[in-house]
C-alpha positions in Angstrom: 46.5 17.4 49.0 43.9 17.3 51.9 42.3 14.4 53.4 39.9 14.8 56.3 39.1 12.2 59.1 36.4 12.4 61.5 35.9 10.2 64.6 32.3 9.6 65.0 32.5 6.6 67.3 34.8 4.1 69.2 36.8 7.2 70.2 37.9 6.8 73.9 35.5 4.1 74.1 34.9 0.6 72.6 31.7 0.3 70.8 29.7 2.4 68.3 32.8 2.3 65.7 32.3 5.1 63.0 35.2 6.8 61.2 34.7 9.1 58.2 37.2 9.6 55.5 36.6 12.6 53.1 38.9 13.2 50.0 38.5 14.3 46.4 34.9 15.0 46.9 34.1 11.5 48.3 32.7 10.8 51.8 33.3 7.3 53.0 32.1 5.8 56.3 34.3 3.0 57.7 32.1 0.9 60.0 28.7 1.9 61.3 28.3 0.2 64.8 26.0 0.3 67.6 26.8 1.7 71.0 26.5 -0.9 73.8 28.0 1.0 76.8 24.9 2.0 79.0 26.2 5.4 79.4 26.5 5.9 75.6 23.3 4.4 74.4 21.8 7.7 73.8 24.1 8.3 70.8 22.2 5.4 69.0 19.1 7.6 68.9 20.9 10.7 68.1 20.9 12.0 64.4 23.9 11.2 62.3 26.7 13.9 62.6 26.6 14.1 58.7 23.4 13.6 56.6 23.3 9.9 55.6 22.4 10.7 52.0 25.7 12.6 51.5 27.8 9.4 52.4 28.9 7.8 49.1 29.9 4.4 50.6 30.3 2.4 53.6 33.4 0.1 54.2 32.7 -2.6 56.8 35.6 -4.1 58.7 33.5 -7.0 60.1 30.2 -8.3 61.4 30.4 -7.6 65.1 27.4 -5.5 66.2 29.6 -2.6 67.5 30.9 -2.2 63.9 27.7 -2.8 61.8 24.7 -2.5 64.1 23.6 1.0 63.0 23.5 0.3 59.5 19.5 0.0 59.4 19.2 3.3 60.8 21.8 4.8 58.5 19.7 3.4 55.5 16.4 4.3 57.0 17.6 8.0 57.3 18.8 8.2 53.8 21.9 6.4 52.8 21.7 4.7 49.5 25.3 3.9 48.5 26.9 0.5 48.5 28.2 -1.4 51.6 31.6 -3.1 50.8 32.8 -6.0 52.9 34.2 -9.5 52.5 31.7 -12.0 51.4 31.5 -14.0 54.6 31.0 -10.7 56.6 28.2 -9.8 54.3 26.4 -13.1 55.0 27.1 -12.8 58.7 26.0 -9.2 58.9 22.7 -9.7 57.5 22.1 -12.5 60.1 23.3 -10.3 63.0 21.2 -7.3 61.8 18.0 -9.5 61.6 18.7 -10.8 65.2 19.4 -7.2 66.4 16.2 -5.7 64.8 14.3 -8.7 66.6 15.8 -7.8 69.8 15.2 -4.1 69.3 11.4 -4.8 68.6 11.1 -7.3 71.5 12.7 -4.9 74.1 10.9 -2.0 73.0 7.6 -4.0 73.7 8.6 -5.4 76.9 9.7 -1.9 78.1 6.5 -0.3 77.0 4.4 -3.1 79.0 6.8 -2.7 82.0 6.7 1.0 82.1 2.8 1.0 81.7 2.8 -1.2 84.7 4.9 0.8 86.7 3.5 4.1 85.6 6.7 5.7 84.3 8.6 6.5 81.1 12.1 5.5 80.2 14.9 7.7 79.1 14.5 6.4 75.5 11.5 6.2 73.2 9.6 2.9 73.7 9.9 2.0 70.0 12.5 0.0 68.2 15.7 1.6 67.3 15.0 -0.1 63.9 12.8 -3.0 62.9 13.3 -6.1 60.7 12.0 -4.3 57.7 14.6 -1.6 58.2 17.4 -4.4 58.5 16.1 -6.1 55.3 16.3 -2.8 53.4 20.2 -2.8 53.9 20.7 -6.2 52.3 20.5 -5.1 48.5 23.3 -2.5 49.3 25.9 -5.0 50.2 28.6 -5.5 47.5 31.0 -8.3 48.5 34.8 -7.9 47.9 37.1 -10.7 48.3 40.5 -10.3 50.2 43.3 -8.5 48.2 40.8 -7.2 45.7 40.4 -3.4 45.3 37.4 -1.3 44.6 37.4 2.1 43.1 35.4 4.7 45.2 35.8 7.8 43.5 38.5 9.7 41.4 41.9 8.8 42.8 40.4 6.8 45.7 40.6 3.0 46.1 40.2 0.5 48.9 41.5 -3.0 49.4 40.3 -5.4 52.1 42.9 -7.7 53.7 42.4 -10.6 56.4 42.4 -9.0 60.1 42.4 -12.6 61.6 39.9 -11.5 64.1 36.7 -13.3 63.1 35.6 -15.0 60.0 35.5 -12.4 57.2 37.1 -9.6 59.2 39.1 -7.2 57.3 41.8 -4.5 57.7 41.0 -1.8 55.1 43.9 0.0 53.1 42.6 3.2 51.5 44.7 4.8 48.9 44.2 8.4 48.0 45.9 9.9 45.0 45.8 13.8 44.3 48.1 16.0 42.4 50.4 13.1 41.5 50.9 12.4 45.2 49.6 9.3 47.2 48.7 8.7 50.7 47.8 5.3 52.4 45.5 5.1 55.3 45.1 1.8 57.2 41.9 1.2 59.2 42.7 -1.7 61.5 39.3 -2.5 62.4 39.6 -5.3 65.1 43.2 -7.0 64.9 43.2 -10.7 65.8 45.9 -12.7 67.6 48.4 -15.0 65.9 48.1 -18.6 66.2 44.4 -18.6 67.1 42.2 -21.5 65.9 40.0 -21.4 63.1 40.9 -18.2 61.3 44.1 -17.1 59.8 46.7 -14.6 61.2 46.4 -10.9 60.8 47.8 -9.4 57.6 51.0 -7.4 58.1 51.7 -4.2 56.1 55.0 -2.7 55.2 53.9 0.8 54.3 51.3 3.2 55.5 51.0 7.1 55.9 48.4 7.0 58.6 47.0 4.1 60.7 43.9 3.9 62.9 44.6 1.1 65.2 42.2 -0.4 67.8 43.2 -0.5 71.4 40.5 -2.9 73.1 43.5 -4.4 75.1 46.0 -1.8 74.5 46.9 -1.7 78.1 47.4 -5.3 79.0 48.9 -8.6 78.0 46.8 -11.6 77.5 47.3 -14.9 79.6 49.0 -17.7 77.7 46.5 -19.1 75.3 47.7 -22.6 75.9 45.9 -22.4 79.2 42.5 -21.7 77.6 41.6 -25.3 77.0 42.8 -26.3 80.3 40.8 -23.6 82.1 37.7 -24.7 80.4 38.2 -28.3 81.3 38.7 -27.3 84.9 35.4 -25.2 84.9 33.2 -27.9 83.4 34.6 -30.8 85.5 34.3 -28.9 88.7 30.8 -27.7 87.9 29.7 -31.2 87.0 31.0 -32.4 90.4 29.0 -29.5 92.2 25.8 -30.3 90.3 25.4 -27.1 88.5 25.4 -25.9 84.9 28.0 -24.2 82.8 26.7 -21.0 81.3 28.6 -19.3 78.7 27.7 -15.9 77.4 29.1 -15.8 73.9 29.2 -13.7 70.8 27.5 -15.5 68.2 30.2 -14.6 65.7 33.6 -16.6 66.2 33.5 -16.9 70.0 30.8 -19.5 70.1 32.4 -21.5 67.3 35.9 -21.3 69.0 34.3 -22.5 72.3 33.0 -25.5 70.5 36.5 -26.1 68.8 38.0 -26.3 72.4 35.2 -28.4 73.9 35.5 -30.9 70.9 39.3 -31.0 71.6 38.6 -31.9 75.4 36.0 -34.5 74.4 38.5 -36.0 72.0 41.0 -36.1 74.8 38.4 -37.6 77.2 39.4 -34.7 79.5 35.7 -33.9 80.3 32.6 -35.9 80.5 30.2 -36.2 77.5 27.5 -33.5 78.8 24.7 -32.3 76.7 25.9 -29.0 75.0 23.2 -26.5 73.9 24.0 -23.7 71.5 21.1 -21.6 72.4 21.2 -18.9 69.7 19.4 -19.1 66.4 21.9 -16.4 65.1 25.0 -18.5 66.4 23.5 -21.7 64.6 23.0 -19.6 61.4 26.5 -18.3 61.6 28.0 -21.7 62.2 26.5 -22.7 58.8 28.4 -19.9 57.1 31.7 -21.0 58.6 30.9 -24.4 57.0 30.5 -22.7 53.7 33.6 -20.8 53.7 36.4 -23.2 54.4 38.7 -21.1 52.2 39.0 -18.7 55.1 40.3 -21.4 57.7 43.9 -21.5 58.8 45.7 -24.8 58.1 45.1 -26.3 61.7 41.3 -26.1 61.2 41.4 -27.2 57.7 43.3 -30.2 59.0 40.8 -30.8 61.6 38.1 -30.9 59.1 39.9 -33.1 56.7 40.2 -35.6 59.6 36.3 -35.5 59.8 36.5 -34.0 63.3 34.5 -30.9 62.7 33.8 -29.0 65.9 30.4 -28.0 64.5 29.2 -31.7 64.3 29.3 -32.7 67.8 26.8 -35.6 68.6 25.9 -34.2 72.0 25.5 -30.6 70.6 21.7 -29.4 70.2 21.0 -26.1 68.5 17.9 -24.4 70.3 16.2 -22.5 67.3 12.7 -21.9 68.7 11.8 -20.0 71.9 10.2 -23.2 73.2 13.4 -25.3 72.8 15.3 -22.6 74.7 12.7 -22.4 77.6 12.8 -26.3 77.8 16.6 -26.2 78.5 16.0 -24.6 82.0 13.9 -27.6 83.0 16.7 -30.0 82.5 18.0 -31.4 86.0 21.3 -33.0 84.9 24.5 -30.8 84.3 24.6 -29.1 81.0 26.7 -26.5 79.0 24.8 -23.7 77.6 26.4 -21.3 75.1 24.0 -18.3 74.5 24.2 -14.7 73.3 24.6 -11.9 73.8 28.2 -12.0 74.8 28.0 -8.8 76.9 24.5 -10.0 78.6 23.0 -7.0 77.0 20.2 -8.9 75.6 19.0 -12.1 74.0 18.6 -15.7 75.6 21.4 -15.4 77.9 19.6 -13.3 80.3 17.0 -16.1 80.9 19.8 -18.6 81.7 21.2 -16.1 84.0 18.0 -15.7 85.9 17.8 -19.5 86.4 21.6 -19.9 87.4 23.2 -16.8 88.8 22.0 -17.4 92.2 22.9 -21.0 92.3 26.2 -21.6 94.1 26.6 -25.0 92.1 26.4 -23.4 88.7 29.2 -21.5 86.9 29.2 -18.5 84.6 32.0 -18.5 82.3 32.9 -15.2 80.5 35.1 -15.7 77.3 34.9 -12.5 75.7 35.3 -8.7 76.5 32.9 -7.0 78.8 32.5 -3.2 78.0 31.9 -0.8 80.9 28.2 -0.3 81.5 27.2 -3.7 80.4 25.5 -6.4 82.6 28.3 -8.7 81.8 30.9 -6.0 83.2 28.9 -5.6 86.2 29.1 -9.4 87.0 32.8 -9.9 86.2 33.6 -6.7 88.4 32.1 -8.5 91.3 28.6 -7.2 91.6 26.8 -9.0 94.7 23.3 -8.2 93.0 22.5 -7.4 89.5 19.2 -6.4 87.8 18.1 -8.7 84.9 14.8 -8.4 83.1 13.5 -5.9 85.6 14.4 -8.0 88.8 17.2 -8.1 91.2 19.3 -11.3 91.7 21.9 -12.3 94.1 25.2 -13.2 92.4 25.9 -16.6 94.1 27.2 -18.6 91.1 30.9 -19.2 90.4 32.0 -16.3 88.1 35.0 -17.4 85.7 36.8 -15.1 83.2 39.0 -16.4 80.8 41.1 -13.7 79.3 43.2 -15.9 77.0 40.3 -16.4 74.8 40.2 -12.9 73.4 40.0 -12.4 69.6 41.7 -9.0 70.1 45.4 -8.5 70.0 46.9 -7.3 73.2 49.3 -4.3 73.8 52.5 -6.3 72.6 50.7 -7.9 69.6 49.4 -4.5 68.5 53.0 -3.2 68.6 54.4 -6.2 66.8 51.7 -5.8 64.2 52.8 -2.0 63.7 56.6 -2.9 63.6 55.8 -4.5 60.4 55.7 -0.9 58.7 59.4 -0.3 57.3 59.1 3.5 57.7 57.4 5.4 60.4 53.8 6.4 59.5 53.1 10.2 59.4 50.7 9.7 62.3 49.0 6.9 64.3 45.4 7.4 65.7 44.5 5.0 68.8 40.7 4.2 68.6 38.4 1.5 69.9 39.4 1.3 73.4 38.1 2.6 76.7 39.7 5.9 77.5 42.4 4.3 79.9 43.2 1.6 77.6 43.5 3.9 74.5 45.6 6.6 76.4 47.9 3.9 77.9 48.7 2.2 74.5 49.2 5.8 73.0 51.8 6.3 75.5 53.3 2.9 75.2 53.5 3.3 71.4 55.3 6.8 71.7 57.8 5.3 74.1 58.5 2.3 72.0 58.7 4.0 68.6 59.0 7.7 68.8 56.2 8.0 66.3 53.6 10.8 66.3 50.6 9.2 68.1 47.0 10.8 68.8 44.1 9.5 70.9 41.2 11.3 69.3 38.0 12.1 71.1 34.4 11.7 70.0 33.5 14.0 67.0 37.3 15.2 66.5 38.2 16.0 63.1 41.8 16.2 61.5 43.1 17.2 58.4 45.8 14.9 56.9 48.1 17.1 54.8 
């Protein structure tokens, strides 16, 4: 029996998740993500390492851009197979891809004009990586699969999707390969969530697997106690209101924005914060929030009870959804203290940049980061203490209060990842540590070997292994 794995992204880095499984003459791509680290963006423009038309199917773990954001390019370059994922993931991915395409188009136009004015050329083509039409071309290929349902992908190959507890519709994929009366199980973790988080259910635990690809975004650290998250948010809001500034929250449209609203709603119900105007300045986040409302079957018991008691965090009276560009621009003319939740979560694009321009140099305002900031992103520069940052082609002093809330993470930490793996009743033949910065992935690999004695590998970009 021979099974081949190729690591085509998120190997000793976080974004650009792409893993290829080849067996029984079938070629499967697990995730097709966009690179977001500045030093790796060139890979988005490179040709795919294998011809897209040779790939039989894509298995999508979830709808974050670093897992789905290169699908339009894959389809544009010849992929014609099906894209399998959870139904909620299919809905959210289509929203995210349209938004990404629009950003690609707008950024290309802005760069072209700026470079013309400056008389220079940038390192990448001044055209969109893909267009809105390219994104729409993906949609007919989506084939939704509910949790615990299996899909046959070829002779002796099937895949089953299980709840990963990371974001709404996120999946751990169990691939089963049969050949010559033998069977091998390969687990693709995608991004693993944390137990006891609001809104979504806990990650599925498995008792058997031959090979495991496990993420390591926070593989070298332990999160703060999540019980402090709500208190920290309340402290930031109250102190910023007292200072007379704004609370600006760079947030991912999927899950994080909804979770922020969940905690703000609890604080309001407890009368722990004043009733400030709240703006969800992200058409994408607004549309995704409606998908949440349409999939209550994916909520955990706490969230289901919250909604049964008619206290939905998505129906706050002081919440305003800024859909149009004019509505977004009007926010920056408001003089009173407000809360603004806007994307992108790593400040790499979108409306958050305009809110940063208007607030990052104000000592009265607070920039509150509630998500992971990859190396090379604007968000990472800010949280790492940069005194000056470049936004939309201009330099700005960082005078605002910068707050980072680690306990918000939707990624399992080192101990939670180990606990998830310990569900396996017998040691796997091998564990591959992926989806983490080099230091985090290597650190978690060492920790895993020490704690379990298992065979652990930290593959590099484009590494290829044969699973016997």
